[in-house]
C-alpha positions in Angstrom: -6.4 -97.9 61.5 -3.8 -96.2 63.6 -0.7 -95.6 62.1 1.7 -96.7 64.8 -0.4 -100.4 64.6 -0.1 -100.2 60.7 3.8 -100.0 61.2 3.1 -102.9 63.2 1.2 -105.1 61.0 3.6 -103.8 58.2 7.1 -104.4 60.3 5.4 -108.1 60.7 4.4 -109.0 57.3 8.1 -108.2 56.2 9.3 -110.3 58.9 7.0 -113.6 58.0 8.0 -112.7 54.1 11.9 -112.5 54.6 11.3 -115.4 56.6 9.8 -117.6 54.2 12.4 -116.6 51.7 14.9 -117.3 54.3 13.2 -121.2 54.1 13.4 -121.1 50.7 15.4 -124.4 49.5 19.0 -123.4 48.2 19.4 -124.7 44.0 21.8 -127.1 43.6 23.9 -126.7 40.4 26.7 -129.5 39.9 29.7 -128.8 37.2 31.5 -132.2 36.8 34.6 -132.1 34.7 35.7 -135.3 33.2 39.5 -136.0 33.9 39.7 -132.8 35.2 43.8 -132.9 37.0 44.3 -131.6 40.1 46.1 -128.6 39.2 44.7 -127.9 35.6 42.9 -124.7 36.8 44.7 -121.5 37.1 43.1 -121.0 41.1 44.7 -124.6 41.6 48.4 -123.1 40.0 48.0 -123.9 36.4 50.1 -121.3 34.6 49.4 -122.2 30.9 46.0 -122.7 30.8 43.8 -120.1 31.1 40.2 -120.8 33.2 39.5 -117.2 34.6 35.4 -118.3 35.0 36.4 -121.2 37.3 38.9 -118.7 39.2 36.4 -115.9 39.8 34.0 -119.2 41.1 36.8 -119.9 43.6 37.8 -116.6 44.9 34.2 -116.2 45.5 33.7 -119.7 47.7 35.4 -121.9 49.0 38.5 -123.8 47.4 40.0 -127.5 48.7 43.0 -128.2 48.7 43.1 -131.8 49.5 39.3 -133.1 47.8 39.4 -136.4 46.8 36.9 -138.2 44.0 35.3 -141.2 45.0 37.1 -143.4 43.3 40.1 -142.7 39.8 37.6 -143.5 37.4 34.2 -142.1 35.9 32.0 -144.7 36.7 32.6 -145.7 40.5 33.3 -141.7 41.3 29.9 -140.8 40.1 28.4 -143.5 41.3 29.6 -142.4 44.7 29.0 -139.0 44.3 25.2 -139.3 43.2 24.4 -142.0 46.3 26.6 -141.1 48.9 27.2 -144.7 49.3 30.7 -146.0 48.7 31.7 -147.7 44.7 32.9 -150.8 46.8 29.6 -150.8 48.4 27.9 -150.2 44.4 29.9 -152.9 43.3 30.4 -150.5 40.7 34.3 -150.4 40.9 35.5 -149.8 37.6 34.5 -147.9 34.7 31.6 -149.4 32.4 32.2 -152.4 31.4 35.8 -152.4 32.3 39.0 -153.4 31.0 38.9 -156.9 29.6 40.9 -160.0 31.3 44.1 -160.6 29.6 47.5 -162.4 30.3 49.4 -159.5 31.4 47.0 -159.5 34.7 48.4 -161.1 37.1 44.7 -160.8 38.9 41.0 -161.2 37.2 38.9 -158.6 37.1 36.2 -158.3 40.3 32.6 -158.6 39.4 30.5 -155.5 38.8 27.2 -154.0 38.4 26.8 -153.0 34.9 24.3 -150.1 36.2 23.3 -147.9 38.9 21.5 -150.6 40.9 17.5 -150.2 41.0 16.4 -148.8 45.0 19.4 -147.0 45.5 18.3 -143.6 45.6 19.9 -140.5 44.1 20.4 -137.6 45.0 17.3 -136.1 42.1 15.6 -138.7 44.2 16.7 -137.6 47.6 15.6 -134.8 46.5 12.1 -134.8 45.4 10.2 -134.5 48.4 10.9 -131.2 49.0 10.2 -130.0 45.4 12.9 -130.0 43.4 13.1 -130.6 39.9 15.9 -132.2 38.3 17.7 -132.5 35.0 20.9 -134.4 34.4 23.2 -133.2 31.1 25.8 -135.0 29.5 27.9 -137.8 30.5 25.8 -140.8 32.6 28.4 -143.6 32.4 25.5 -145.5 35.1 23.8 -147.6 32.7 22.6 -147.6 29.7 19.0 -148.4 28.2 16.6 -148.5 30.6 19.1 -146.8 32.9 19.4 -143.8 32.0 18.9 -140.4 34.5 15.1 -140.2 34.0 15.0 -144.3 35.6 16.9 -143.0 38.5 14.6 -139.9 39.2 16.2 -136.8 37.5 13.3 -135.4 35.6 15.5 -134.2 32.8 18.0 -136.1 30.8 19.7 -134.2 27.7 23.2 -136.3 26.6 24.5 -134.2 24.2 27.1 -134.7 21.4 30.6 -135.8 23.2 32.5 -135.5 20.5 30.8 -133.0 18.0 33.9 -131.9 16.2 36.8 -129.8 17.3 34.7 -126.8 14.9 31.4 -127.2 16.1 29.5 -124.2 17.8 28.7 -127.4 20.5 32.3 -127.2 21.7 34.9 -129.7 20.8 33.3 -131.7 23.7 30.0 -130.5 23.2 30.3 -128.3 26.2 29.0 -125.3 24.9 26.4 -127.0 23.8 25.6 -129.1 27.1 25.9 -125.3 28.9 23.4 -124.1 26.7 20.7 -126.4 28.0 21.8 -125.8 31.3 21.0 -122.2 31.1 17.4 -122.8 29.4 16.6 -125.2 32.2 17.5 -122.6 34.6 15.5 -120.2 33.0 12.6 -122.5 32.7 12.8 -123.4 36.5 13.9 -120.2 38.0 10.8 -120.4 41.0 11.0 -123.8 41.5 13.8 -125.0 43.9 16.4 -126.7 41.3 19.1 -130.0 41.0 21.5 -129.2 38.0 23.9 -131.8 37.5 25.8 -131.2 34.6 28.8 -133.6 33.3 30.9 -132.5 31.0 32.7 -134.9 28.2 35.1 -132.4 28.8 38.5 -133.1 28.6 38.0 -136.7 27.9 40.3 -138.0 25.2 39.4 -138.2 22.3 40.8 -134.2 22.2 39.0 -131.9 19.8 39.3 -128.1 19.9 39.2 -125.4 17.0 42.0 -123.9 15.1 41.8 -120.8 17.2 41.8 -122.2 20.4 45.1 -123.7 19.3 46.7 -120.9 18.4 46.1 -119.3 21.3 47.4 -121.8 23.5 50.3 -123.1 21.1 52.7 -122.5 24.0 50.7 -124.6 26.3 52.0 -128.3 27.3 49.3 -129.8 25.1 47.5 -127.0 22.7 44.6 -129.1 22.2 43.9 -129.5 25.8 44.8 -125.9 27.3 42.0 -124.9 24.5 39.9 -127.6 25.8 39.9 -126.3 29.3 39.1 -122.7 28.0 36.3 -123.7 26.4 35.5 -125.8 29.8 35.5 -122.8 31.5 33.8 -120.6 29.1 30.8 -122.9 29.1 30.7 -122.8 33.2 30.8 -119.2 32.7 27.3 -119.3 30.7 26.1 -121.5 33.1 26.8 -118.5 36.6 26.5 -115.9 34.4 22.7 -117.4 34.0 22.1 -117.7 37.2 23.1 -114.1 37.7 20.8 -112.5 35.1 17.9 -114.6 36.9 18.7 -113.7 40.2 19.2 -116.8 41.1 23.0 -116.7 42.1 22.7 -115.6 46.0 20.2 -118.8 46.5 22.4 -121.3 44.6 25.0 -123.6 46.1 27.8 -124.3 43.1 30.0 -127.2 42.8 32.9 -127.6 40.5 34.7 -130.5 40.3 36.3 -133.5 38.7 35.5 -137.3 38.8 39.2 -138.3 38.9 42.7 -137.1 38.1 44.3 -136.0 34.7 45.2 -138.5 32.2 49.3 -138.4 32.5 49.8 -140.8 29.8 49.5 -141.6 26.4 45.9 -143.3 25.3 44.5 -144.3 22.4 46.3 -141.8 19.8 47.1 -138.9 22.2 50.3 -137.8 23.8 49.9 -137.1 27.4 47.0 -134.5 27.8 48.2 -133.2 31.2 50.6 -133.5 34.2 49.6 -133.9 37.6 52.8 -132.9 39.8 53.8 -132.3 42.3 51.0 -135.4 43.1 52.1 -138.8 41.7 50.7 -140.5 38.5 46.8 -139.8 37.5 44.0 -140.8 36.2 43.3 -144.7 37.3 46.2 -145.3 39.9 45.3 -144.8 43.6 48.3 -142.5 44.1 47.1 -139.2 44.4 47.4 -138.0 41.2 44.4 -140.3 40.5 42.4 -139.6 43.1 42.7 -136.3 44.0 40.2 -133.5 42.5 39.6 -129.4 42.1 37.1 -128.8 44.6 35.1 -125.2 44.3 32.2 -124.5 46.3 30.1 -121.2 46.5 27.4 -120.2 48.5 27.0 -116.8 48.7 25.7 -115.3 51.9 26.2 -118.4 53.8 29.7 -119.7 52.9 33.0 -117.3 52.9 35.3 -117.7 50.6 38.4 -119.2 52.4 40.9 -122.4 51.4 39.7 -125.3 53.6 42.8 -128.1 53.8 40.6 -130.7 55.6 40.3 -134.0 53.7 36.8 -134.7 51.8 35.6 -136.7 49.4 33.3 -136.5 45.9 30.5 -138.8 47.8 30.3 -136.6 50.6 28.8 -134.1 48.4 25.4 -136.3 48.7 24.5 -136.1 52.3 26.1 -132.7 52.3 23.5 -131.3 50.0 21.0 -133.3 51.7 21.2 -131.9 55.1 21.5 -128.1 53.4 17.9 -129.1 51.8 16.5 -130.5 54.9 15.8 -134.1 53.4 17.0 -137.1 55.2 20.3 -138.4 53.9 20.7 -141.7 52.3 21.1 -145.1 54.5 23.2 -147.2 54.0 25.8 -143.9 53.9 29.3 -144.5 53.3 30.3 -140.6 53.3 29.7 -137.7 55.4 27.7 -134.2 55.9 30.2 -132.0 55.4 28.0 -128.9 56.1 30.0 -128.3 59.5 32.8 -127.6 58.1 31.7 -124.9 55.3 29.9 -123.1 57.7 31.2 -123.8 61.4 34.0 -121.1 61.8 36.1 -123.8 63.6 36.0 -127.6 63.5 36.0 -129.8 67.0 38.2 -129.5 69.2 40.2 -132.8 69.5 38.7 -134.3 66.1 40.3 -137.5 65.4 41.2 -138.1 61.7 38.5 -139.0 59.3 39.7 -142.4 57.4 38.7 -142.3 53.9 38.5 -145.2 52.3 38.7 -146.7 48.2 38.4 -150.3 46.9 40.2 -150.8 42.9 40.1 -154.2 42.2 40.8 -153.7 38.7 43.4 -153.4 36.3 43.0 -149.8 34.4 43.7 -148.3 31.0 46.1 -145.6 32.1 48.4 -148.5 34.1 46.6 -149.0 37.5 47.0 -151.8 39.3 44.3 -153.5 41.8 44.9 -151.6 45.2 43.2 -150.9 48.3 43.4 -147.5 50.2 42.9 -146.3 53.7 44.1 -142.4 54.3 43.8 -141.4 58.0 45.0 -138.0 58.8 48.0 -137.4 56.9 49.2 -140.7 56.6 48.3 -143.1 53.2 48.1 -146.8 53.3 48.0 -148.7 49.6 47.4 -152.1 49.8 48.8 -153.8 46.2 46.3 -156.7 45.5 48.5 -158.4 43.3 51.2 -159.4 45.8 49.6 -157.8 49.4 52.5 -156.3 49.4 52.1 -152.6 51.7 53.1 -149.1 51.1 52.9 -146.1 53.7 53.2 -142.5 52.6 53.2 -139.0 55.3 51.5 -136.8 52.4 52.4 -133.9 54.9 56.0 -134.3 54.5 55.9 -136.5 50.8 52.9 -134.8 49.3 54.8 -137.0 45.6 54.5 -140.6 47.4 58.1 -141.0 46.8 59.1 -142.4 50.4 57.5 -145.7 51.5 57.4 -145.6 55.2 56.2 -149.2 55.7 59.2 -150.5 56.9 60.0 -147.9 59.6 56.5 -148.1 60.9 55.4 -151.7 60.9 53.1 -150.8 63.6 50.6 -148.6 61.7 51.1 -150.3 58.9 49.7 -153.2 60.6 47.0 -150.9 62.1 45.9 -149.4 59.1 45.6 -152.6 56.9 43.4 -153.9 59.5 40.9 -150.7 58.9 40.9 -151.0 55.6 40.5 -154.6 55.9 37.4 -154.4 58.1 36.0 -151.5 55.9 35.8 -153.9 52.8 34.3 -156.5 55.1 31.4 -153.6 55.8 30.8 -152.5 52.9 31.3 -156.3 50.9 34.0 -155.2 48.7 34.7 -157.8 46.2 37.8 -159.4 46.6 40.3 -160.2 44.0 41.4 -163.7 42.7 44.8 -165.2 40.8 44.6 -165.2 37.0 44.9 -169.0 35.9 46.0 -168.1 32.4 49.0 -165.2 33.6 52.2 -164.4 31.4 54.5 -163.0 33.0 56.9 -161.0 30.4 53.7 -159.6 29.3 52.8 -158.2 32.6 56.9 -156.9 32.8 56.3 -155.3 29.7 52.9 -153.2 31.0 54.2 -152.7 35.2 58.4 -153.2 35.3 60.0 -152.2 32.3 58.2 -148.6 32.4 56.7 -147.7 35.4 54.2 -144.9 34.5 53.2 -144.2 38.1 56.7 -142.6 38.4 56.3 -141.1 35.4 57.7 -137.6 35.0 56.4 -134.6 32.0 58.6 -133.0 29.9 58.5 -129.2 28.3 56.2 -130.8 26.1 53.3 -133.2 25.7 54.3 -134.6 22.3 57.9 -134.9 23.5 56.9 -137.7 25.4 55.5 -139.8 22.7 58.8 -141.6 21.7 59.1 -142.3 25.6 55.6 -144.0 26.0 55.2 -146.0 22.4 56.5 -149.4 23.5 54.9 -148.9 26.6 51.6 -147.9 25.3 51.8 -150.9 22.5 52.2 -153.6 25.3 49.2 -152.2 27.6 47.3 -152.5 24.1 48.1 -156.2 23.3 44.3 -157.9 24.5 45.8 -161.4 24.3 44.2 -163.6 26.6 46.0 -166.7 26.8 49.7 -166.8 29.0 52.3 -169.0 28.8 52.5 -169.0 32.9 50.2 -169.7 35.8 49.3 -168.2 38.7 47.5 -169.1 42.1 46.6 -167.7 45.5 46.6 -170.5 48.8 44.7 -168.1 50.9 45.1 -168.3 54.9 41.4 -168.9 55.5 41.0 -171.4 52.7 43.9 -174.1 54.7 43.0 -177.0 56.5 44.7 -176.5 59.8 46.2 -179.2 61.9 47.4 -178.0 64.8 47.2 -177.7 68.7 47.8 -173.5 68.7 47.6 -172.4 65.2 44.7 -171.3 63.3 43.1 -168.7 61.4 42.3 -165.8 62.9 39.7 -163.9 61.1 39.9 -160.4 62.3 40.2 -157.9 60.3 43.5 -156.7 61.5 45.1 -160.4 61.3 43.4 -162.4 58.5 46.2 -164.7 58.9 47.4 -168.6 60.2 48.6 -166.7 63.9 49.6 -168.5 66.8 52.2 -170.4 64.9 53.6 -171.1 68.6 54.1 -175.3 68.0 56.7 -176.3 66.4 54.1 -179.5 65.1 51.4 -177.3 63.9 50.8 -177.3 60.3 48.8 -175.8 57.4 47.6 -178.3 54.3 45.9 -176.7 51.1 44.6 -178.7 48.7 44.1 -177.4 44.9 44.0 -177.2 41.5 47.2 -175.9 38.8 46.0 -175.6 35.4 49.2 -176.3 34.1 52.2 -179.4 34.9 55.2 -177.7 35.7 57.7 -175.5 37.9 56.4 -173.0 40.2 57.8 -170.0 41.6 57.0 -169.8 45.6 56.0 -166.7 47.4 54.9 -166.2 50.7 53.1 -163.1 52.2 55.0 -163.5 55.8 54.5 -161.2 59.3 57.0 -161.5 62.2 57.5 -159.4 64.7 60.9 -157.8 66.1 62.9 -160.5 67.9 60.6 -163.3 66.4 62.8 -163.8 62.8 64.9 -167.4 62.5 62.5 -169.7 62.5 63.1 -172.6 59.5 60.2 -173.6 57.4 59.7 -176.3 54.7 56.9 -175.7 52.2 55.9 -179.7 50.8 54.0 -181.2 47.7 54.3 -185.1 46.8 57.2 -183.7 44.3 59.4 -182.1 46.7 59.7 -179.4 48.6 61.4 -175.9 49.7 63.1 -174.6 52.7 62.7 -170.9 53.8 64.0 -169.0 56.9 61.3 -166.4 57.9 62.2 -162.7 58.4 61.2 -159.9 60.5 59.3 -157.6 59.2 58.7 -155.5 62.2 55.0 -156.6 63.7 53.5 -159.6 63.4 50.6 -157.9 60.9 52.9 -156.4 58.3 53.1 -158.8 56.0 55.4 -158.6 53.3 56.0 -160.9 49.8 59.3 -162.9 49.8 60.0 -165.4 47.0 61.7 -168.5 48.7 62.3 -171.2 46.2 60.6 -173.0 43.5 57.9 -176.4 43.3 57.0 -179.1 41.0 53.3 -179.1 40.5 51.0 -181.7 38.2 47.7 -180.6 35.8 44.9 -180.9 38.2 44.5 -181.9 41.9 48.1 -181.1 44.7 48.6 -180.5 48.0 51.1 -177.9 49.6 51.8 -178.2 53.4 53.5 -175.9 55.4 55.0 -177.0 58.6 58.2 -175.6 61.1 61.4 -177.6 60.7 62.5 -175.6 64.0 60.9 -173.1 65.5 63.9 -170.1 66.3 61.9 -167.9 69.4 58.1 -167.5 70.4 56.6 -168.1 67.1 57.1 -169.0 63.9 55.5 -166.6 62.0 52.2 -165.3 60.7 51.6 -166.3 57.0 48.3 -165.2 54.7 48.7 -166.1 51.3 50.9 -168.5 49.6 51.7 -167.3 45.4 52.5 -170.1 42.8 53.3 -168.9 39.3 54.2 -171.2 36.6 57.8 -170.2 35.6 58.3 -173.3 32.6 
């Protein structure tokens, strides 16, 4: 064979080998912490906790400064990550099996699925057609017997021990034992494409760390927590070293994140494990401290080391990994492939801000209340499900969510709330219902006397113990029978007697509107669990220049009147206490009627709330 021909042949062969190597599917490793706060790592600004391995990972990859969990607690967050579907669609909207209903709750818990529904594909199942072998290690929290990871596409499942003991060689939360199993999985499967989902139990309470770790971190805000973070970092380091030792690092996408924000309050016997400042609140809350998560993605040779400021959600990882593996994304899909954001040097010109949504129809053990959220651009709207009130924050100027701009931006509030409602309907989100056994005194002890969403950290965690003692005792009270009662009368359920006024079903409306005739009325027939005097609150909207109408609310036992106030927009609804009514036990009727119409329209009315006060 002529030398020139041989050279051409070898060159072509090498090109084919090189092309085949480039087509080798990447490995995926997700390192998932449990309750790690947004600023708990050195690379995210923490000074009193040591995380050298994760800091190095961040220096080698992309560090996201506005990454969000799919929920503020573990189970729904994990469900969104593994399926690419919204927790609201999956009907897994709280930790499994959730906080029990109690008299301190104004609302009853929405119904949930107690396991990941069969037929909803996980990442492990989606990657299977490309020959991926998969393992789930550590915390699952998406169902019990018959609903383990191996029932949802994973080839292996190693739960390990979440609380093996402070001095255990497996680590105080089992993190080192989890990492060692992961290393063995990598070694066994180095010749195949693999998906490793390593979901640590660290640093979830109860906290436990060895004495030497406590001594080394004695000057930290919470020495035990800091020691656990250091051990979590060491566990991640073992996995990263295994990728290097096996020559797999270059073709492996490594992702590090947390399932939700850090715990900033006292829980069980623990003082606050961490703080999330400048973000507000923590785990269980829909404020930034509960939803924000550290996110690091490394893909050597493909992804440049840099900081990414665009908002993303961990649910985006599912379609993104599918795109990288060249397999179809799940359908339906509630999140989006962010590989263009990762690999394109510039974002699309004139791209519209992406809207992000959350639905949390539950009370949480940390003090979070039922709420919905939409973020679009820098604007974040929170709808409090207890009373329908709306909060608006400009996160660019106010990342700590201290200044509610709802009154100053009524049109923006109305538009964002309409988008939130349209999304809820689109995913089939479960609504909330009033608690007929509500007790106001117990509620106030939990949510009014101490507003832990605004809690500020002291220099040490231990110093905060007396500050939170009474609040924690109130939160732990599981009393179910209350002295009051609560009733919601929704606009959609009213019987309308009118020529113009009607229930407007559009998401941006969701109200009794077109109230332009003073003779038009709306009536509800409903059951009251107890007789007595009830405080009346209306969720009312009224455009600029249209206030002043006098409205009556009538029952067979009496009536009360109120003057409609302007809210800046007919669909910016504000809860207003307007008087008291007497109800009998059993069936009652309530009619809303204008007494005097002041301007072109009376008001928009979304809900009437009745709360027994004696």
